[in-house]
N, C-alpha and C positions, 0 to 999 in steps of 0.2 A: 503493499499500500504506500510506502513512503511516509515522507513527514507532512502531516497535515496542519492548517492553521485555522483558526475561527476566532471568534468574538469572546470576550467575558460579559456575557448578558445579551439581552434584548437588543439587537441593533438600532442605531439611532433613526434610521430610515424606516423602522417598522413599528407601526403602532398596534400593539395586543399583548398576548401572553407570551411566555415560553415557548409554546406550541407554535404560535404563529413567527416568533424569533427563529426557532429551529427551521422551519419551512423558508424562511425568508435568506438564511444562512446558506441552505442549500440551492436556493435559486442563485444566488451570488457565485455559486462554485466553490463555497468553502467546505473543508474536510472535518471541523471540530467547533465544538460549541460547549460553553461552559454555563452552567446554571448558575447563578448569583444569588446563593441564600443568606448573604452577608448581614442582611437586618433581620433574619428569622426565617424559619423554613416554613412556606407556606406554599403547599402544592398537593392535591387532591389525589388518591389512588386513581382515578379514573384518567386525570390529565397525565401522570406519571406512565400509566400504561398505553396511553395515546402517543406521547413522546418517544416510548420504548419503540413501538411499531414502526414509528416513522424512521428512527434511526438505524433500525434494522433493515428496513427496505432500502433505504438510501447509503447504507454503508458510511455514515457519519458518526465519529466518537463523541459522546456527550460524557461531561464531568460534571462536578459540583463545587461550589466554593462554600464552605460552611460558614456560619457567623463569626464575624469579628470578636464576638464576646467571649471567645473559648480561650482559656487560660489554665493551660494543664500544669502549671505551677503555682496553683492558689487553692489550697486545699479549703478554704471556707467559702470557695464558689464552685466544689465539685459537682454538685447537684445540677447547677446551671451548665457547665461545661458538657457533662454527661448528657443532659437533655438535648443541647443542641448538635450533638454529634449521632445520638440516636435517632432524633427526627429526620436527620440525612439519611441514615441506615435505614429507618422505616421506608422513606422515598424511594431507596436504594432495591428493595426487596420489589418493587414493582418497574422500576427503570432501568436498573443495572448500569450504573457510573462506571467510567473508567477508573476514576479516582473520586474520592471525596477528601478536597483539598481542605486543610486547615492551617493557621499559625500556631505553633506548638506552646506559645505562652511567654511571659515577662519574666525577667530576673527577679525582679521585687525585693532587689538592694542583696540578694546573694551572690556568692560566686559562682560562675558558670557551671562548674561540676556539679555543685549541690543542686542547683535550678534542673538541670539536665537530668539527674537521677529522680528528682520529683515529677519531671514531665512523663518519663519512662514508665514509673509506676503508676500514673493516672491512665495512662494509655493502655495498659496492660489490665488495668481494673475496669476500664470503659469498655474494652473488647469482651473480657469475661462475662459482663453484664449484658452485654449486646447477644452473644452467644445464648445466654440463658433465656432470652426472649424471643430466640429462634432467628434473628437476624444472620445471614451467612452470605456467601459470595461477594464479598465487599474489600474494597481495597481503600486504605487510607493512604492520605497524600501530605505528610509535614511539608511545610514550605520554607525554602531558604528566606531569610528576614533581612529588612533593609535598614533596620534601627538597632543600635548597640544595645538597647535595653530589651532586646529579645532573645529568647533561644530560638537557633535555627540557623547556625553555620553549616557549610556543607559537611564537615566533621562531624557535628552534632547530630545531623540528620542520617549521617552513615551509623553512627553508634544506636540511634533510635530504631532504625531499620534491623540492624544486627539483634537487637533485644526483642522487636516486636515484629514477627514475620508477615502481619497483616499490612505493613507499611512499606511503601516506596517513596522515595524521596522526590520531591517537585522542585525544579529548579527554575528560581524567578531571576533571571539574566540581569533585569533592572535593580532588583535588590541587592544582587551581588555587588553589581557596579556601585551603588549607594553605598553600602556597607564599608567598601573599601576605598571609597572616596575616589573614584573613577579608575579603579584597578583593573577593568575589563578594556583592553586596548588592542592587543594583539592577538594572534592566532593562538600562541602559546597559552594565552589568559584564559581564553575559552575552553582550551582542551585540558587543563590543570583539573577543573572540578569533575570532569567527564573520565577523566583518567583514574582519579581519586575514588570514584564509585566504582569502575570496573575493577581495580585493584582489590579493594575492599569488601566488596560485594558480590562482585560477578558481572561478566558481560550481560547475563540476563535483565539486570536492573536498566541497562541501557536500551533494552528492547522496549519500545512505546514509551519510552520518557516523557513524562507531562512537564510542561515549561509553560512560564508566562514571560512576555516580552514586552517592555515599554521603556522609554526613556526617563529616567528619574532625577529630579533635581535632589541634592544633597548638600548637607551642611555637616559640621562638625559631629554630629550625633547621628549622621546616616541620612535615610529617606526623609525627604519633605514632600515632593509632588511630582505626580505623573505628567509627562510632555508627551507631544507627539514625536513621531518618527522625523529624525532630521534636526531636531533640536541640537544645542549644543552641550548637553549634558551626556549623552550617549548612553549606554553603550550602542556601537554601530551594528546594524543588523546584517549588513553586508558581509562582515566578517564571520559572523555565525552561519549565515547562508552556504558561504563558500566552504566551512568546514563540513556541513551536514551534507553538502551535494558529493565533496570528495570522500567521505568513509560511508556514505550510503545510510545514514542514519534514519530509523523511522520514528520520529518524535510526534508529540502533539504539542503545537504552541498555540498558547490563546494570548491574543492581542488585548493588553489592558491601557491602551493610551485612550485620550479623550474621544478619538474618533475611531471607535473599536472596528466597525467592518470596514471603513476606509482603509485603515493602516494595515489590517489584516490582507486586504487585497493587495497592497502595496509590498507586503513581506511575501505573499504567495508569489506576485510578478518577478522579485529579486531571486526567490529560490528556483524558480523555473527558468529563468533566463540562461 
């Protein structure tokens, strides 16, 4: 199938539901779509089943992004974190997302090592309780983060995936660039996280790797704001596209710029040139 690209949520040029957004994305010739549950999970079983039928008939990859309120390093808010992830997994029972993407959590003033241990323990507990509810056939996607106050470096995601077999790393290239204050410039910079995943987890973790892409403004503490392709902030999608074409990667790339479908189409044009 090769690498596919799609929008983060309902395209701007589409007035309607996620069903309409998925159909619109297919008409545009895009091969991926991410349902944005970032403010809460609101989707009926009927709509989820309808979307599953559409994606299977059209061979389009559909993922979802779990709510922003998740923090696997906050024991006091465990019930809320569990509820949001379980709500995504409930929808997954009907739709079958490729990934349920989520931000692992915040440091909360702790050292990174302790925060990471807490995040892993929370994910394991949430997965155990999800199994007890009968939820199955799901892939959780902890995402690389753009702020220094968050858990989610590439190395931390690898540790999470080693401990939690239900997890697969999600690489947000804009976040990596913002976190490193513009560290993604050359081909080598893009190769490094991919090689680290291959070496530590195995090449199967690169197959179907889920990614986000946007150019992101950053400051001393990391991520500030998403920008359009071609802004001064970077990273440069052309460098990643050349690497994908050269190595034949079959990634799913979700466009998170302010113009989600227009820039997704620009990315597709660069990738297929």
